[in-house]
N, C-alpha and C positions, 0 to 999 in steps of 0.2 A: 471626327476626333474624340467630344462626346460621350459617346462610348465606352470608347475608350481609356477616360481619364473614371469612369465609372464604378469599368469594367477592375482599372488599377487601384479603385480604392475599397470597392471588395477583396481584391486578392491581400488589399496590405492588412484591412478590417483582419480578412482571417486570421492569414500572418499571428500580424501580432496577437489576437488573444490564444493562436495555439503559442506562440514564445511564453504571455503574463503566463500562463495554466506549465510552462511546463518549468517554466522558475517557483513555484506554487509547488508542482509535487513532486520537484524533484528536493526540497528543501521538508515536506511532509513525512514525504518514503524515507531518508534516510536520521529525517527521525523518531520513527517508526523504528526503525531497524537496530541504529542505537538502543533504546528503550527493553528490545526486545535483549538484545543480546546482553545488555550495562546491566541493568534493572531485573527484568526478570526470571535471563535462564539462572542467572548468581542466585536469585533468589530462592530456584524452583535446586539448586547444586547444592543451598546449606540445608537447606529445610523448612524455610518461611513457607510455607504453604496457602497460612488465611495470607501472607502479603503479596504474591505474586497472584490470587485469586483477583486480589485490589487492584494489583497495578495492571494485571487483564484485561479484565471488567473497565478503563478509567481508557487503554488500549483502545477497546473495544468499541469503547462511543466513538471518539475520536477517530477514530477508521471509521465509522457510519460516518460523519460529519465529511469527511473529504469523499467519501461514496458520492452522499448529495450529487460529486461537482462529477467528480469519475467518469460518469457512467454517463456522460456525456464525449467522453470519450475514446475509454474503452467496450470490448464487449462485455458482454452481460457475465457471458461464464469464468470469463478470469478471475471478475473480481468475488462471482459468488463462490470459486476456490477458497476464495480466501477469506472468506462467507465459512466457508466447511474447516476449514485452518486450524480460523476459531474458537471452532464449535469439538474442535475432533479437540486441544489445546485446555478449554474448560472445562473437560470433563475429565485429563490426563490432568491435572490439578486440581482436583477434586478430591478425585482418587490418591492422592498423592502415590503418583507411580511417575519414579525419579525420569529414568530412561524414554517413558513414550512422552510422558512429556516435554523435555527437554529435544527429544527427538522429531515432533510436531512444531516446538515452537521457534527449531529451527529450521525446519519444510517453510512455514510462514512464515521467518523470516527471508528464505530464499525463494518465496513466492513473491513478496511485494519487489524483492531488487528487481526479480524477473520484468515487472508489470512495469517496473518505470525503465528502462532496457530496452524493452518492445514498444515505446511511446518517445523513443528518444528520433530527432528531425536526425535518419542518417541517414547514406545512402545503401546499407544490405537493409534495414526495411522499408524505406518508397519500392526497390522491385523487387 
């Protein structure tokens, strides 16, 4: 009986920490996607390149803070793909390339959405 209670306690701690992280991750990923869509892409479309670059730098800093925790739950390949997309987006914005920068920012947003969808606890993700 004691072994069962210890096992149950460990399982509850793991499940609880995963649920806490899922809620935290949900908020952060939605915040990141909203900032990309409503701020950065709009600045790119309006040719406000300096502001777009500043906001992308701030978003990247926030991403790296989030990534410190996310690396415990995700494959580093998925996280590195997002880092590569940040690098491309920064270059396109510096070059003031409207089509490539808006395309890469949209791709970045979709990668974050996909990353979040893959970490949710669903039947499809479990099997």
